[in-house]
C-alpha positions in Angstrom: 113.5 16.9 173.8 115.5 20.2 173.5 118.2 18.3 171.5 115.4 17.1 169.1 114.0 20.6 168.7 117.5 22.0 168.1 118.2 19.3 165.5 114.9 20.1 163.7 115.7 23.8 163.8 119.1 23.1 162.4 117.6 21.0 159.6 115.2 23.9 158.8 118.2 26.4 158.9 120.1 24.2 156.4 117.2 24.5 154.0 117.5 28.3 154.1 119.7 30.0 151.5 123.1 31.2 152.7 123.1 34.9 153.7 126.2 35.7 151.8 124.9 34.6 148.4 124.3 37.2 145.8 120.6 37.6 145.0 119.6 37.5 141.3 117.0 40.3 140.7 114.9 37.7 138.8 115.1 34.7 141.0 114.5 31.2 139.5 111.4 29.5 140.6 111.8 27.6 143.8 113.0 24.1 143.3 110.4 21.4 143.9 110.6 19.3 147.1 111.6 16.4 144.9 114.5 18.4 143.4 115.6 19.6 146.9 115.5 16.0 148.2 117.5 14.7 145.2 120.1 17.5 145.8 120.7 16.3 149.4 123.5 13.9 150.4 122.4 10.6 152.0 123.5 12.0 155.4 121.4 15.1 154.9 118.4 12.9 153.9 118.8 10.7 157.0 119.1 13.7 159.3 116.0 15.2 157.8 114.1 11.9 158.2 115.3 11.6 161.8 114.2 15.2 162.5 110.8 14.6 160.9 110.3 11.5 163.1 111.2 13.5 166.2 108.8 16.3 165.2 106.0 13.8 164.6 106.6 12.4 168.1 106.0 15.8 169.7 102.5 16.7 171.0 100.5 19.4 169.2 101.5 22.2 171.6 105.2 21.4 171.2 104.8 21.3 167.4 103.0 24.6 167.4 105.7 26.2 169.6 108.4 24.9 167.2 106.5 26.3 164.2 106.2 29.7 165.9 109.9 29.7 166.7 110.8 28.9 163.1 108.5 31.6 161.9 110.2 34.1 164.3 113.6 32.9 163.0 112.5 33.4 159.4 111.6 37.1 160.3 115.1 37.8 161.6 117.7 39.6 159.5 120.4 37.6 157.9 123.1 38.7 160.4 120.8 37.7 163.3 120.1 34.3 161.7 123.9 33.8 161.2 124.5 34.6 164.9 122.0 32.1 166.0 123.5 29.4 163.7 127.0 30.2 165.0 125.8 30.0 168.6 124.1 26.7 167.9 127.3 25.3 166.3 129.3 26.4 169.4 126.7 24.8 171.6 126.8 21.5 169.7 130.7 21.5 170.0 130.5 21.8 173.8 130.9 18.7 176.0 127.6 17.2 177.1 128.1 18.4 180.7 128.5 22.0 179.6 125.4 21.7 177.4 123.4 20.4 180.3 124.6 23.2 182.5 123.5 25.7 179.9 120.1 24.0 179.6 119.6 24.2 183.4 120.7 27.9 183.5 118.2 28.6 180.7 115.5 26.8 182.6 116.2 29.0 185.7 116.2 32.1 183.5 112.9 31.2 181.8 111.2 30.5 185.1 112.3 33.9 186.6 109.7 36.6 187.0 110.1 39.3 184.3 111.1 41.9 186.9 114.0 39.7 188.1 115.1 39.1 184.5 115.0 42.9 183.9 117.1 43.5 187.0 119.7 41.0 185.9 119.8 42.5 182.4 120.5 46.0 183.9 123.2 44.5 186.1 124.8 42.8 183.1 124.7 46.1 181.1 126.5 47.8 184.0 129.0 45.0 184.2 129.8 45.3 180.5 130.5 49.0 180.8 133.4 48.3 183.2 136.9 47.9 181.8 138.1 44.3 181.6 140.3 44.9 184.6 137.5 46.4 186.7 135.2 43.5 185.6 137.8 40.9 186.7 138.3 42.6 190.0 134.6 42.7 190.7 134.2 39.0 189.7 137.1 38.1 192.0 135.4 40.0 194.9 132.1 38.2 194.2 133.8 34.8 194.2 135.4 35.7 197.5 132.0 36.7 198.9 130.4 33.4 197.7 133.2 31.5 199.6 132.1 33.1 202.9 129.7 31.3 205.1 126.2 32.8 205.5 127.3 34.0 209.0 130.4 35.6 207.7 128.4 37.3 205.0 126.0 38.7 207.5 128.8 39.9 209.7 130.4 41.7 206.8 127.0 43.2 205.8 126.6 44.6 209.3 130.1 46.1 209.2 129.5 47.7 205.9 126.2 49.1 207.1 127.9 50.6 210.1 126.1 48.5 212.7 
């Protein structure tokens, strides 16, 4: 379902004007839906019809959520929209296993209590303030920690606490 939503969002994004285009102070009237349809390639038409069918298959709550997400996207600045498009393209270029891993990670993040999300954001900000060398050293130590058994971790905790 997420792939369907992403495809629909991409189709909507493709319909938006490119952010780098110069804006005429007296814009032409918006082209009619028929004109926009005629301007599309057969592949674009098929992709849009497929996205429409997937959207129609969603329940009302999912459709409402997708509409709200699109409205929020439309309110973003051009650079923010461009960043989202770039991230989406990078995601689409990933192997399916990596995409699935990211979906699972997002699911875990979305199900976390807000306080836990905030704690992780703060930790990430601290991590990003470290130099690349310090960051790599810390990540190496964390990997070493994770390789320890729970009993070894507990023993090390006690040693560090002075017990």
